[in-house]
DOKE-401726 format. One record per atom (N, C-alpha, C, O): residue in one letter; x, y, z. Coordinates in steps of 0.05 Angstrom, whole numbers, plus 32768, in hexadecimal, padded with zeros to 4 digits. Layout:
BEGIN
AXYZ;...
END
This chain:
BEGIN
M7E6C81B0807E;M7E8681B5808C;M7E9B81A28081;M7E97818A807E;S7EB281AE807B;S7EC8819E8070;S7ED4818C8085;S7ED98194809C;R7ED88172807E;R7EE4815F8090;R7EF2814A8080;R7EEE81488068;P7F04813A808D;P7F128125807E;P7EFF81108074;P7EE9810B807F;A7F0881028060;A7EFA80EA8057;A7F0E80D38059;A7F2680D58053;V7F0480BC8061;V7F1480A38061;V7F0A8092804A;V7EF2808B8049;I7F1B808C8037;I7F14807C8020;I7F1F80608024;I7F37805D8029;F7F0E804C8022;F7F1780318027;F7F08801D8016;F7EF38024800A;G7F1280058014;G7F067FF08003;G7F147FEF7FE8;G7F2C7FF17FE7;G7F047FED7FD3;G7F0F7FED7FB8;G7F0E7FD27FAB;G7F0E7FBE7FB9;P7F0E7FD17F90;P7F0D7FB87F81;P7F297FAC7F80;P7F377FAC7F6B;S7F317FA07F96;S7F4C7F967F9A;S7F4B7F7C7FAA;S7F387F787FBA;P7F5E7F697FA6;P7F5F7F517FB7;P7F637F587FD4;P7F5D7F487FE6;E7F6C7F717FDA;E7F717F797FF5;E7F597F8A8000;E7F5D7F998014;H7F427F877FF4;H7F2B7F977FFB;H7F247F948019;H7F1F7FA88026;D7F237F7B8023;D7F1B7F77803F;D7F2E7F848053;D7F257F8F8067;I7F487F82804E;I7F5B7F8F805F;I7F587FAD805E;I7F5B7FBB8072;S7F527FB88046;S7F4D7FD58044;S7F357FDE8054;S7F357FF38060;V7F207FCD8054;V7F087FD48064;V7F107FD68082;V7F087FE98090;S7F207FC3808B;S7F297FC380A7;S7F397FDC80AD;S7F347FE980C1;T7F4D7FE2809B;T7F5D7FFA80A0;T7F4D801480A0;T7F50802580B0;G7F3B8016808C;G7F2A802E808A;G7F18803280A2;G7F16804880AC;L7F0C801D80AC;L7EFA801F80C3;L7F0A802680DC;L7F00803580ED;Q7F22801A80DF;Q7F32802180F6;Q7F37804080F6;Q7F35804D810B;A7F3E804B80DF;A7F44806780DD;A7F2B807880E2;A7F2C808C80F0;A7F14806F80D7;A7EFB807E80DA;A7EF2807E80F7;A7EE980938101;H7EF680688105;H7EEE80678121;H7EFF80798132;H7EF580868145;V7F19807B812C;V7F2B808C813C;V7F2580A98137;V7F2380B98149;L7F2180B1811D;L7F1D80CD8116;L7F0080D6811C;L7EFC80ED8123;D7EED80C48119;D7ED180C7811F;D7EC380DA810C;D7EB180D280FE;D7ECA80F4810C;D7EBB810780FC;D7EC6810880DF;D7ED5811A80D8;V7EBF80F480D0;V7ECA80F280B4;V7EB380E980A1;V7E9F80DF80AA;H7EB880EE8088;H7EA980E18073;H7EB580C5806F;H7ECD80C38069;A7EA680B08071;A7EAF8095806D;A7EA7808D8050;A7E8F8088804B;V7EBA808B803E;V7EB580868022;V7EBD806A801B;V7ED58063801B;Y7EAA80598016;Y7EAF803D8010;Y7EB080387FF2;Y7E9D80407FE4;W7EC5802A7FE9;W7EC980237FCD;W7EC380057FCB;W7ED37FF57FD5;S7EAE7FFE7FBE;S7EA57FE27FBE;S7EB67FD17FAB;S7EC67FDB7F9B;L7EB47FB77FAE;L7EC27FA47F9C;L7EBA7FA87F7F;L7EC97FA27F6D;S7EA17FB27F7A;S7E987FB67F5F;S7EA17FD17F54;S7E9C7FD77F3D;G7EAF7FE17F65;G7EB97FFB7F5B;G7EA780127F60;G7EAC80297F57;R7E90800E7F6F;R7E7E80247F74;R7E8580317F8F;R7E9280257FA0;W7E7D804A7F92;W7E84805A7FAA;W7E6B805E7FBB;W7E5580617FB1;F7E6F805D7FD6;F7E5980617FE8;F7E6280718001;F7E79806E800A;L7E508081800B;L7E54808F8024;L7E48807E803A;L7E3080778038;V7E578076804E;V7E4D80648062;V7E528070807E;V7E6080838081;D7E4580648091;D7E48806D80AD;D7E64806680B6;D7E6D804F80B5;P7E74807A80C0;P7E8F807580C8;P7E91806380E1;P7EA7805B80E9;H7E7B805D80EE;H7E7C804D8106;H7E7580308101;H7E7380208114;L7E73802880E8;L7E6E800C80E1;L7E867FFB80E9;L7E9C800480EE;E7E807FE080EA;E7E957FCD80F0;E7E9B7FBC80D7;E7E8B7FBC80C4;V7EB17FAE80D7;V7EB87F9D80C0;V7EA27F8A80B9;V7E9D7F8580A1;A7E957F7E80CD;A7E807F6B80C8;A7E697F7680B7;A7E5B7F6880A9;D7E657F9180B8;D7E507F9D80A9;D7E557F9C808B;D7E437FA1807B;F7E6E7F968083;F7E757F958066;F7E787F78805D;F7E817F738046;A7E707F65806E;A7E747F488067;A7E657F41804E;A7E6E7F30803E;D7E4E7F4C8049;D7E3D7F468032;D7E3F7F5B801C;D7E2F7F5C800A;G7E547F6C801E;G7E577F818009;G7E4F7F9C8014;G7E577FA3802B;V7E417FAC8004;V7E3A7FC7800C;V7E277FC68024;V7E137FB98023;P7E2E7FD58039;P7E1D7FD38052;P7E027FE2804E;P7DFF7FF1803B;R7DF07FDB805F;R7DD67FE8805E;R7DD880068063;R7DEA800F8071;K7DC680158057;K7DC38032805A;K7DDB8041804E;K7DDE80598053;A7DEB8033803E;A7E018041802F;A7DF480538019;A7DE1804B800D;R7E00806A8015;R7DF7807C8001;R7E0A807D7FEA;R7E2280837FEE;E7E0180777FD2;E7E1380757FBB;E7E1D80917FB3;E7E0D80A47FB1;L7E3780927FAD;L7E4380AB7FA5;L7E4C80A97F87;L7E4E80937F7C;T7E5080C07F7B;T7E5C80C27F61;T7E7780CF7F64;T7E7980E37F71;F7E8B80C37F57;F7EA680CF7F58;F7EAC80DC7F3E;F7EAB80CF7F29;V7EB380F67F3E;V7EBA81057F27;V7ED6810E7F29;V7EDD811E7F3B;A7EE881057F18;A7F05810B7F19;A7F0A81247F09;A7F1681247EF4;A7F00813B7F14;A7F0481557F07;A7F01816B7F1C;A7EF481677F31;P7F0E81827F18;P7F0A81987F2B;P7EED819E7F30;P7EDD81A07F1D;G7EE681A17F49;G7ECA81A67F50;G7EBA818D7F52;G7EA2818E7F59;G7EC781767F4D;G7EB9815D7F4E;G7EBD814F7F68;G7EB481587F7D;G7ECC81397F67;G7ED081297F80;G7EB981167F85;G7EAE810B7F72;F7EB281127F9E;F7E9D80FF7FA5;F7E83810E7FA8;F7E8081207FB9;L7E7081077F98;L7E5681167F97;L7E4081057FA3;L7E3C80ED7F9C;W7E3081127FB4;W7E1881067FBF;W7E0181177FB6;W7DFE812E7FBE;R7DF0810B7FA5;R7DDA811A7F99;R7DE481337F8B;R7DD981497F8E;R7DF981307F7C;R7E0681447F6B;R7E15815A7F7B;R7E1F816C7F6F;K7E1581577F95;K7E23816B7FA5;K7E3D815E7FB0;K7E3B81497FBD;P7E54816B7FAC;P7E6D815F7FB5;P7E6F815E7FD4;P7E6681707FE2;L7E7A81487FDE;L7E8081477FFA;L7E96815C8000;L7EA8815F7FF0;D7E93816A8016;D7EA7817E801E;D7EBE8170802C;D7EBD816C8044;I7ED38168801D;I7EE981588027;I7F01816A802A;I7F0B81778017;S7F0C816A8042;S7F25817A8047;S7F3D816A803D;S7F4F81758030;V7F3E81508044;V7F54813E803D;V7F498122803B;V7F37811A804B;A7F5281138027;A7F4A80F78025;A7F6080E68032;A7F7780E68029;L7F5980D78046;L7F6C80C38051;L7F6880A98042;L7F53809C8046;V7F7B80A28032;V7F79808A8021;V7F8180718031;V7F98806F803A;A7F6E805F8034;A7F7380468044;A7F6F802E8032;A7F668019803B;C7F7480318018;C7F71801B8005;C7F8B800C8001;C7FA080187FFF;H7F887FF18001;H7F9F7FE07FFC;H7F9D7FD27FE2;H7F877FC87FDB;G7FB27FD17FD3;G7FB27FC47FB9;G7FA67FD57FA3;G7F997FEA7FA9;A7FAA7FCD7F8A;A7FA07FDC7F74;A7F817FDA7F74;A7F767FC67F7D;P7F747FF07F6A;P7F7E80097F60;P7F7F80207F75;P7F8380377F6D;G7F7C80197F8E;G7F7C802D7FA3;G7F9880357FAC;G7F9C80497FB9;E7FAC80247FA6;E7FC780287FB0;E7FDB802B7F99;E7FF280327F9F;D7FD380267F80;D7FE780257F6B;D7FE9803F7F5B;D7FF680407F46;G7FDC80547F64;G7FDD806E7F56;G7FC380757F47;G7FBF808C7F3F;T7FB280617F42;T7F9980667F34;T7F8780797F44;T7F7E808E7F39;L7F8180727F5C;L7F7180847F6D;L7F7F809E7F72;L7F7280B37F72;Q7F99809E7F76;Q7FA880B67F7B;Q7FA680CA7F64;Q7FA380E27F68;A7FA880BF7F4B;A7FA680D17F34;A7F8A80DD7F32;A7F8780F47F2B;A7F7680CD7F38;A7F5A80D77F37;A7F5680ED7F4C;A7F4981017F47;L7F6180E97F64;L7F5E80FE7F79;L7F6D81177F71;L7F65812D7F77;D7F8481147F63;D7F93812B7F59;D7F81813B7F45;D7F7F81537F47;L7F74812D7F33;L7F63813A7F20;L7F4B81487F2D;L7F42815D7F24;A7F41813C7F43;A7F2B81497F52;A7F35815E7F65;A7F25816C7F72;Q7F5081627F66;Q7F5D81757F78;Q7F5581717F95;Q7F4F81847FA4;I7F5681587F9D;I7F5181507FB9;I7F6C81497FC5;I7F7A81387FBB;R7F7281557FDB;R7F8A814D7FEA;R7F8781327FF6;R7F70812A7FFE;Y7F9C81227FF7;Y7F9A81078001;Y7FB480FE800F;Y7FC98109800A;T7FB180EA8020;T7FC880E0802E;T7FD680CB801C;T7FCA80C18009;G7FEE80C48024;G7FFD80B18015;G800C80BD7FFE;G800980D57FF9;P801C80AE7FEF;P802C80B97FD9;P801A80C17FC1;P800380B97FBF;G802680D07FAF;G801880D87F97;G801680C17F83;G801E80AB7F89;A800B80C77F6C;A800580B27F58;A801E80A47F4F;A801F808B7F4E;A803380B37F48;A804C80A67F3E;A805980957F53;A8062807F7F4D;A805B809F7F6B;A806880907F81;A805880787F88;A806380637F8E;S803D807A7F87;S802C80637F8D;S8030804D7F78;S803180367F7F;A803280557F5F;A803680417F4A;A805180337F4D;A8053801B7F49;L806580427F54;L808080377F58;L808080237F6F;L808B800D7F6D;G8073802A7F85;G807280197F9C;G80637FFF7F97;G80697FEA7FA3;M804F7FFF7F85;M803F7FE77F7F;M804D7FD57F6B;M80477FBD7F6A;D805F7FE07F5B;D806D7FD07F46;D80867FC47F51;D809A7FD27F54;K80857FAA7F58;K809D7F9E7F65;K80B57F9E7F53;K80CC7FA17F5D;F80B17F9B7F39;F80C87F9B7F27;F80D57FB77F26;F80EE7FB97F28;A80C57FCB7F22;A80D07FE77F20;A80DC7FEF7F3B;A80F17FFC7F3B;F80CF7FE97F51;F80D97FF07F6B;F80F47FE37F70;F81077FF07F79;G80F67FC97F6A;G81107FBB7F6D;G81267FC77F5C;G813D7FCA7F65;A811F7FD07F44;A81337FDC7F32;A813C7FF77F3D;A81547FFD7F3B;V812A80067F48;V813280207F53;V8144801D7F6B;V8158802B7F6E;V813D800A7F7C;V814D80057F94;V81697FFB7F8C;V817D80057F97;A816B7FE97F79;A81857FDF7F70;A81957FF57F62;A81AD7FF77F67;A818880067F52;A8196801C7F45;A81A180307F59;A81B5803D7F53;A819580327F70;A819F80457F84;A81B580397F95;A81C080457FA7;G81BC80207F8F;G81D280137F9D;G81CA80077FB8;G81DC80017FC9;L81B080047FBD;L81A77FF97FD6;L81A57FDA7FD3;L81A07FD07FBD;P81A87FCC7FE9;P81A87FAE7FE7;P818C7FA47FE2;P81797FAA7FF0;T81897F947FCD;T816F7F877FC6;T81757F6E7FB7;T818A7F6C7FA9;L81647F5A7FB9;L81687F417FAA;L81637F467F8C;L81537F577F85;P81717F377F7B;P816B7F397F5E;P814E7F317F59;P81447F1E7F64;R81417F407F48;R81257F3C7F42;R81217F407F24;R81277F557F19;V81167F2C7F18;V81127F2C7EFB;V80F57F277EF4;V80E67F1B7F04;L80EC7F2F7EDC;L80D27F287ED3;L80D17F0B7ECB;L80E47F017EBF;L80BC7EFD7ED2;L80B97EE17ECA;L80B47EDF7EAC;L80A17EEB7EA2;G80C47ED07E9E;G80C17ECC7E82;G80CB7EB17E79;G80CF7E9F7E8A;D80CF7EAE7E5F;D80D77E947E54;D80F37E8C7E5D;D80F87E747E5F;E81057E9F7E62;E81207E987E6A;E81217E957E89;E81147EA37E98;A81307E817E92;A81337E7C7EAE;A81427E947EBB;A81537EA07EAF;P813B7E9A7ED4;P81497EB07EE2;P81677EAB7EE4;P816F7E947EE5;P81767EC17EE5;P81947EBE7EE6;P819E7EB97F02;P81B47EC27F0A;F818F7EAB7F12;F81987EA37F2D;F818B7E887F34;F81787E807F27;D81967E7A7F47;D818E7E5F7F4D;D81737E5E7F5C;D816D7E707F6B;P81647E497F57;P814B7E447F66;P81527E3A7F82;P816A7E337F87;P813F7E397F95;P81227E3F7F90;P811D7E5D7F8D;P812D7E6E7F94;Y81057E627F81;Y80FE7E7E7F7B;Y80E57E867F8B;Y80D57E757F94;I80E27EA07F90;I80C97EAB7F98;I80BC7EB97F80;I80C97EC97F73;V80A37EB17F7B;V80947EBE7F65;V807F7ED07F71;V80707EC87F83;K807F7EE97F68;K806D7EFD7F73;K805D7F0B7F5D;K80687F0E7F47;P80447F147F62;P80377F257F4F;P80487F3F7F4C;P80517F4A7F60;R804B7F487F33;R80597F617F30;R804B7F787F3D;R80587F8A7F48;F80317F787F3B;F80217F8D7F47;F800E7F807F5C;F7FFD7F707F56;G80127F887F75;G80017F7C7F8A;G800F7F7E7FA5;G80267F867FA7;G80017F767FBA;G800C7F787FD5;G80007F637FE7;G7FF27F517FDE;S80067F668001;S7FFC7F548016;S80037F378012;S7FF67F26801E;S80197F328003;S80227F177FFE;S800E7F057FF0;S80117EED7FF0;I7FFA7F117FE4;I7FE67F027FD4;I7FF37EF87FBA;I7FFF7F087FAC;G7FF17EDE7FB5;G7FFB7ED37F9C;G80187ECD7F9C;G80237EC57F87;I80267ECF7FB2;I80437ECA7FB4;I80477EAC7FBA;I803B7EA17FCC;E805A7EA07FAB;E805F7E837FAF;E807D7E7E7FAC;E808B7E8D7F9E;V80877E6A7FBB;V80A27E607FB7;V80A17E487FA5;V80927E357FAA;V80B27E487F90;V80B27E317F7D;V80CF7E277F7A;V80E27E357F80;E80D17E0E7F71;E80EB7E017F70;E80F97E057F55;E81127E007F54;D80EB7E0D7F40;D80F87E0F7F26;D80E97E227F14;D80D27E2B7F1B;H80F57E297EFD;H80E97E3C7EEB;H80CF7E317EDE;H80BC7E407EDB;A80CF7E177ED8;A80B77E0B7ECC;A809F7E0E7EDF;A80897E147ED6;T80A37E0A7EF9;T808D7E0D7F0C;T80847E2A7F0E;T806C7E2F7F11;A80977E3C7F0C;A80907E597F0C;A807E7E607EF5;A806B7E6E7EF8;L80857E567EDD;L80757E5B7EC5;L80597E4F7EC8;L80457E5B7EC0;A80587E367ED3;A803E7E297ED6;A802C7E397EEA;A80147E3B7EE6;L80397E437EFF;L802A7E537F13;L801F7E6C7F06;L80087E737F0A;A80307E7A7EF6;A80277E937EE9;A80107E8E7ED5;A7FFF7E9F7ED1;A800F7E767ECA;A7FFA7E707EB6;A7FE07E6A7EC4;A7FCB7E6B7EB6;T7FE07E647EDD;T7FC77E5B7EEB;T7FBE7E6E7F01;T7FA77E6D7F09;S7FD07E807F0B;S7FC97E917F21;S7FBD7EAC7F17;S7FCB7EBA7F08;P7FA57EB37F1F;P7F9A7ECC7F17;P7FA97EE47F23;P7FA87EFA7F18;N7FB77EDF7F39;N7FC67EF57F45;N7FDF7EFD7F35;N7FEA7F127F39;L7FE77EEB7F22;L7FFE7EF17F11;L7FF77EF97EF5;L80087EFA7EE3;A7FDD7EFE7EF0;A7FD47F047ED5;A7FE07F1D7ECA;A7FE37F1F7EB1;D7FE77F307EDB;D7FF27F4A7ED1;D80117F4A7ED1;D801D7F5F7ECE;G801D7F327ED5;G803A7F317ED5;G80447F267EF0;G80387F297F04;A805C7F1A7EEE;A80687F0F7F06;A80867F157F07;A80937F187EF2;V80917F177F1F;V80AD7F1A7F23;V80B87F027F32;V80A97EF57F41;V80D27EFD7F2E;V80DF7EE67F3A;V80F87EF07F48;V81067F007F3D;E80FD7EE57F60;E81157EEC7F6E;E811E7ED37F7E;E810F7EC07F81;P81377ED27F87;P81407EBA7F96;P81327EB87FB0;P812C7ECC7FBD;F812D7EA07FB9;F81237E9A7FD4;F813B7E977FE6;F814B7E867FE3;V813C7EA97FFA;V81537EA8800D;V814A7E988026;V813C7EA28037;A81537E808027;A814C7E6E803E;A81587E7A8057;A816D7E868057;D81497E75806D;D81527E7D8088;D81547E9C808B;D81617EA5809E;S81487EAB807A;S81477EC8807D;S81307ECF808F;S811E7EBE8094;R812F7EE78099;R81187EF080A9;R810E7F0B809E;R811D7F1A8092;D80F57F1080A3;D80E87F29809A;D80EC7F3E80B0;D80E97F3980C8;L80F37F5680A7;L80F57F6E80B9;L80E57F8480AC;L80E67F888094;Q80D67F9380BD;Q80C57FA880B2;Q80C87FC180C3;Q80CB7FC080DB;I80C87FD880B5;I80CA7FF180C2;I80B6800580B6;I80B28005809D;G80A9801580C7;G8096802980BD;G80A4804480B9;G80B8804A80C7;V8099805380A7;V80A3806E80A1;V808C808280A3;V8077807D8097;R8090809780B2;R807D80AE80B2;R808C80C680A7;R80A380CA80AD;T807E80D68097;T808C80ED808B;T808381088096;T808B811D808C;Y8072810780AB;Y8069812180B7;Y806B811F80D6;Y8063810B80E1;P8075813480E2;P807F814D80D7;P809A814B80CB;P80A2815C80BB;N80A9813680D1;N80C2813080C5;N80C3811280C0;N80B2810380C9;V80D6810980B0;V80D980EC80AB;V80E080DE80C6;V80F480E580D2;D80CF80CC80CE;D80D280BE80E8;D80CF80A080E3;D80BE809880D3;L80E0809080EF;L80E0807380EC;L80D580668105;L80DA806E811B;S80C780508100;S80BA80418116;S80CE802D8122;S80E5802C8119;L80C5801E8135;L80D48007813E;L80D57FF38127;L80C57FF38115;I80E97FE28128;I80EC7FCD8114;I80DF7FB3811F;I80E37FAB8135;E80CE7FA7810E;E80C07F8F8116;E80CC7F778108;E80D47F7980F1;A80CD7F608115;A80D67F47810A;A80BF7F33810E;A80C07F248121;P80AC7F3180FB;P80977F1D80FE;P80A47F0180FA;P80B47EFD80E9;V809C7EEF810B;V80A87ED4810B;V80977EC280F9;V807F7EBE80FF;R80A37EB780E5;R80947EA680D2;R80A17E8A80D3;R80B77E8680DD;G80927E7780C8;G809C7E5C80C6;G80AC7E5980AC;G80B97E6C80A3;E80AC7E4280A1;E80BA7E3E8088;E80AC7E4C8071;E80937E518073;G80BB7E53805D;G80AF7E608046;G80AE7E7E8049;G80C27E8A8051;I80977E8B8042;I80957EA88042;I807F7EB08055;I806F7EA0805E;L807F7ECA805C;L806B7ED6806C;L80537EDC805A;L80547EEE8049;G803D7ECD805E;G80267ECF804C;G80107EE28056;G80127EEE806B;Y7FFB7EE38045;Y7FE47EF4804B;Y7FD77EED8066;Y7FD17EFF8076;Q7FD37ED3806B;Q7FC67ECB8084;Q7FD57ED5809C;Q7FCA7EE080AF;E7FF07ED1809B;E80007ED980B2;E80017EF880B5;E7FFF7F0280CB;K80057F05809E;K80087F22809F;K7FEF7F3080AA;K7FF17F4280BB;Y7FD87F2880A0;Y7FC07F3880A5;Y7FAC7F2C80B8;Y7F9D7F3A80C6;L7FAB7F1180B9;L7F987F0580CB;L7FA47EFF80E6;L7F987F0480FB;A7FBC7EF580E6;A7FC97EEF8100;A7FCF7F088110;A7FCC7F088128;W7FD77F1D8102;W7FDD7F368110;W7FC47F43811B;W7FC67F55812C;G7FAD7F3A8112;G7F957F44811D;G7F8E7F378138;G7F7A7F3F8145;G7F9E7F238141;G7F997F19815B;G7F967EFB815D;G7F917EF08173;S7F987EEC8147;S7F947ECF8149;S7FAD7EC18154;S7FAB7EAA815C;G7FC37ECF8155;G7FDB7EC48162;G7FEB7EB18151;G7FFC7EA2815B;R7FE77EB08136;R7FF67E9E8125;R80127EA78120;R80237E978118;V80187EC08125;V80337ECB8121;V803C7EDA813A;V802D7EEA8145;E80547ED48142;E805F7EE28159;E806B7EFC814F;E80797EFD813B;R80647F12815C;R806E7F2C8154;R80857F358167;R80817F358180;R809B7F3C815C;R80B27F45816C;R80B67F638165;R80C17F6A8150;L80AD7F748178;L80AF7F918174;L80B87F9E818E;L80A97F9E81A1;P80D07FA9818E;P80E37FAA8178;P80F27F908174;P80F57F808186;A80FC7F8C815B;A810C7F758155;A81267F768164;A81317F8C8169;D81307F5F816C;D814A7F5D817A;D81607F5E8164;D81667F498158;L816C7F758160;L817F7F79814A;L81987F878155;L81967F988167;P81AF7F818149;P81C77F908150;P81C47FAD8148;P81B67FB38135;D81D17FBF8156;D81CF7FDC8150;D81D77FE28134;D81CB7FF48127;A81EA7FD38129;A81F47FD9810E;A81DE7FD380F9;A81DC7FE280E6;I81CF7FBE80FE;I81BA7FB880EB;I81A37FCC80ED;I81977FD480D9;V819C7FD48105;V81887FE88109;V818F800280FB;V817F800D80EC;A81A8800A80FE;A81B2802380F1;A81B1802080D2;A81A9803380C4;R81B8800880C8;R81B7800480AB;R819A800580A1;R81958010808C;I81887FF880AF;I816C7FF980A7;I8161801680A7;I8153801E8095;H8168802580BB;H8160804180BD;H816A805180A5;H815B80608099;D8183804D809E;D818F805B8087;D81818054806D;D817B8065805D;I817D803A8069;I817180318050;I8154803A804E;I814B80438039;A814580398065;A812980418065;A8126805E805D;A81148066804F;R8138806F8068;R8137808C8060;R813D80908043;R813080A08036;R814F80808038;R81568083801C;R813F8079800A;R813980857FF6;V813280638012;V811B80598003;V8104806D8004;V80F780717FEF;T81008079801B;T80EB808E801D;T80EF80A48009;T80DC80AD7FFC;E810880AD8006;E810E80C27FF2;E810C80B87FD6;E810280C67FC4;L811780A07FD1;L811780957FB5;L80FB80927FAA;L80F5809A7F93;V80E980877FBA;V80CE80817FB1;V80BC809A7FB2;V80AA809D7FA2;G80C280AC7FC5;G80B080C27FCA;G809980BB7FDC;G808280C27FD8;L80A080AC7FF1;L808C80A38004;L808080BB8013;L808E80CF8017;R806780B9801B;R805A80CE802A;R804780C2803E;R803D80AC803A;S804180D18053;S802F80C88068;S803B80B18078;S804F80B68086;V803080998075;V803A80828084;V803E806B8070;V802D8066805F;A8055805E8071;A805B80488060;A806A80338070;A807280388087;R806E801B8065;R807D80068072;R80917FFB805D;R808A7FF68046;I80AA7FF88066;I80BF7FED8055;I80C77FD28060;I80CC7FCF8078;D80C77FBE804F;D80CC7FA28057;D80E87F9A804E;D80F17F9F8038;F80F67F8D8060;F81117F83805B;F81137F65805F;F81017F5A806D;L81277F588054;L812F7F3D805B;L814B7F3F8067;L815B7F508060;E81507F2E807B;E816A7F2E8088;E81737F11808E;E81637F008096;R818C7F0C8089;R81987EF28090;R81B57EF68097;R81C57F008087;D81BC7EEE80AF;D81D87EEF80B9;D81E37F0B80B5;D81FB7F0E80AE;G81D37F1F80BB;G81DD7F3B80BA;G81DC7F48809E;G81E27F5F809C;E81D47F39808A;E81D27F44806F;E81B57F4D806A;E81A27F3E8070;L81B27F64805F;L81977F70805B;L81917F73803E;L81A27F78802D;W81777F708038;W816D7F76801D;W81537F85801F;W81417F7D802F;V814F7F9A8010;V81357FA7800E;V81237F957FFF;V81297F8C7FE9;N810B7F8F800A;N80F97F7D7FFD;N80E37F8C7FEE;N80E27F8C7FD6;E80D27F9A7FFD;E80BC7FA97FF0;E80B57FC18000;E80BF7FC58017;V80A57FD27FF5;V809A7FE98003;V807B7FE88001;V80707FE07FED;N806E7FEE8017;N80517FEE8018;N8049800B801D;N804C80158034;T803E80198009;T80398035800B;T8020803B801C;T801D80518026;I800E8028801E;I7FF6802B8030;I7FF48010803F;I7FE47FFF8038;P8003800D8055;P80047FF48063;P7FEA7FEE8073;P7FDB8001807A;G7FE57FD58078;G7FCE7FCD8088;G7FCE7FDA80A3;G7FE37FDC80B0;S7FB77FE480AC;S7FB47FF380C5;S7FC6800C80C6;S7FCB801780DB;L7FCF801480AE;L7FE1802B80AB;L7FFA802880BD;L8005803B80C7;A8002800E80C1;A801A800880D1;A801A801480ED;A802F801980F8;A8002801980F8;A800180268112;A800E80168127;A80198021813B;Y800E7FFB8125;Y80197FEA8139;Y80377FED813C;Y80437FE58150;L80447FF88127;L80617FFC8128;L806A80148139;L80828017813F;W805680248141;W805C803B8152;W804C8037816C;W803880458170;P80548025817E;P804480208196;P8042803881A9;P802F803981B9;D8054804B81A7;D8053806381B8;D8044807A81AC;D8043809081B7;L803980758194;L802A808A8186;L800D80828183;L8007806C817A;S7FFB8093818C;S7FDF808C818A;S7FD6808C816D;S7FE2809A815C;R7FC1807C8167;R7FB7807C814B;R7FAC80978143;R7FAF809F812C;R7FA180A58156;R7F9780C0814F;R7FAE80D28147;R7FAC80E18134;E7FC480D18156;E7FDB80E2814F;E7FE680DA8133;E7FED80EC8123;L7FE780C1812D;L7FF080B78114;L7FDF80C280FD;L7FE880CD80E9;L7FC480BE8100;L7FB280C680EB;L7FB080E480E8;L7FAF80EE80D1;E7FB080F280FE;E7FAE810F80FC;E7FC8811B80EF;E7FC6812F80E1;G7FDF810E80F4;G7FF7811780E7;G7FF5811380C9;G7FFD812580B9;M7FEA80FD80C0;M7FE780F880A3;M7FD4810C8097;M7FDA81178081;I7FBE811280A4;I7FAB8125809A;I7FB781418099;I7FB381508085;T7FC5814980AE;T7FD1816480AE;T7FE581678098;T7FE6817B808A;E7FF581538094;E80098154807E;E7FFC81578063;E800581688053;A7FE68148805E;A7FD9814A8044;A7FCB81668042;A7FCB8171802C;A7FC081708057;A7FB2818A8056;A7FC581A18050;A7FBD81B58045;E7FDE819E8058;E7FF281B38054;E7FFD81B48038;E800A81C78030;R7FF7819F8028;R8000819F800C;R7FE981A97FFA;R7FD281A07FFE;P7FEF81BA7FE8;P7FD981C27FD5;P7FD281AB7FC3;P7FE3819B7FBD;P7FB881A97FBB;P7FB181947FA8;P7FC081987F8E;P7FC781AE7F86;R7FC681827F80;R7FD481837F67;R7FC481917F52;R7FAC818D7F50;R7FD181A27F43;R7FC381B17F2E;R7FD081AA7F13;R7FE881A67F11;F7FC081A97EFE;F7FC981A27EE3;F7FC381B97ED0;F7FB181C97ED4;T7FD381BA7EBB;T7FCD81CC7EA5;T7FCB81BB7E8C;T7FD081A37E8D;T7FC381C77E76;T7FC081B87E5D;T7FD781BE7E4A;T7FD581B87E32;A7FEC81CA7E54;A800381D27E43;A801A81C07E49;A801F81B87E60;G802981B87E34;G804381AB7E36;G804181917E46;G802E81827E44;A8056818D7E56;A805981747E65;A804281717E79;A8038815B7E7E;D803981887E85;D802381867E98;D800A817C7E8A;D7FFA816D7E96;G800681847E71;G7FEF817A7E63;G7FF0815C7E5E;G7FDC814F7E60;M800881527E58;M800B81367E54;M800581277E6E;M7FF981127E6E;A800E81337E85;A800981267E9F;A7FEC81257EA4;A7FE281117EAF;L7FDD813B7E9D;L7FC1813B7EA1;L7FB381267E91;L7FA181187E9B;R7FBB81237E77;R7FAE810E7E67;R7FB480F27E71;R7FA380E17E71;A7FCD80EE7E7A;A7FD480D47E85;A7FC580CE7E9E;A7FBA80B87EA1;A7FC380E17EB0;A7FB480DD7EC9;A7F9780D87EC3;A7F8A80C97ED0;G7F8C80E67EAE;G7F7080E37EA7;G7F6B80C77E9D;G7F5680BB7EA4;S7F7D80BB7E8E;S7F7980A07E84;S7F7A808C7E9B;S7F6C80797E9B;V7F8C80917EAE;V7F8D80807EC5;V7F7380827ED6;V7F68806D7EDE;A7F6B809A7EDA;A7F53809E7EEA;A7F3A80927EDD;A7F27808C7EEB;A7F3B808F7EC2;A7F2480847EB5;A7F1E80677EBE;A7F08805D7EBB;K7F33805A7EC9;K7F2F803F7ED2;K7F1B803E7EE9;K7F0F80297EEE;L7F1780557EF6;L7F0580557F0D;L7EE780557F04;L7ED580517F14;G7EE480597EEB;G7EC880597EE0;G7EB7806F7EEB;G7EA080717EE4;
END
């Protein structure tokens, strides 16, 4: 019988958060294939009723190993027989589950899935490209340059970020260009490139969720309260789980004019990037001035907490319905479509 699959985990620094998001979704939906992507890159069919603790030592007991074939008629195979998947709900955070790699492979397997397509996923994960697109559209964003031998064309202190990555992993505030270069030389999180932007003292983080089904809908705006510096991984993902390290203000206390401006920009970013399903757009604000910071195409817990009046089941079922109503992507071997097929195939090869 055809049913949804929840795909979670993956060989990413955000693996543990993805396990949490995926299990939350599996518990709510209940009748699903729970497909676990291990840190080593292998695929397993697991019990959808497991808890996060069951993954503490890696692959849980009684997991059944799957084979993934990125081709029509392939998909996830158990003993050479494909799982009958109606829609894949992608709950992976960070590369390669969020950067377009998995999305391209699912396209080749002609499996419908939630979240943006391969190109939009890649754009959302690339902080340099995303910032350039936002700036080119005339939307407010801080200057962002690639870290290199020349000092940035703006005054320090700087924020140094991985060009590809999320969850605030690897982000640091530095006082000068030399320190930024030293950080890039020693941090594994910056091995694939780094971007630099000005550190705006006394600014605050504002976040808004976007749903694209049945129409584009915006959530309440949240203002997580942070101390000095930046909102880091511990605060974003561990404190929000209940440890109380961060105060959550939902909705944020904002003037109507700023709320309206955030709504307008969020809708424009949704269109620019090609967001789908559920996403989160992050802003910085200081004294009424706004800057688009980043977009998270597959946010932790699928940003369900930003819609307190919407049940998680409603949120997830909307995502699944939206994906089910779209035909799976089809490729030809002629012309530009053929080039797209070959490019997607090379990307999907990363999945092994």
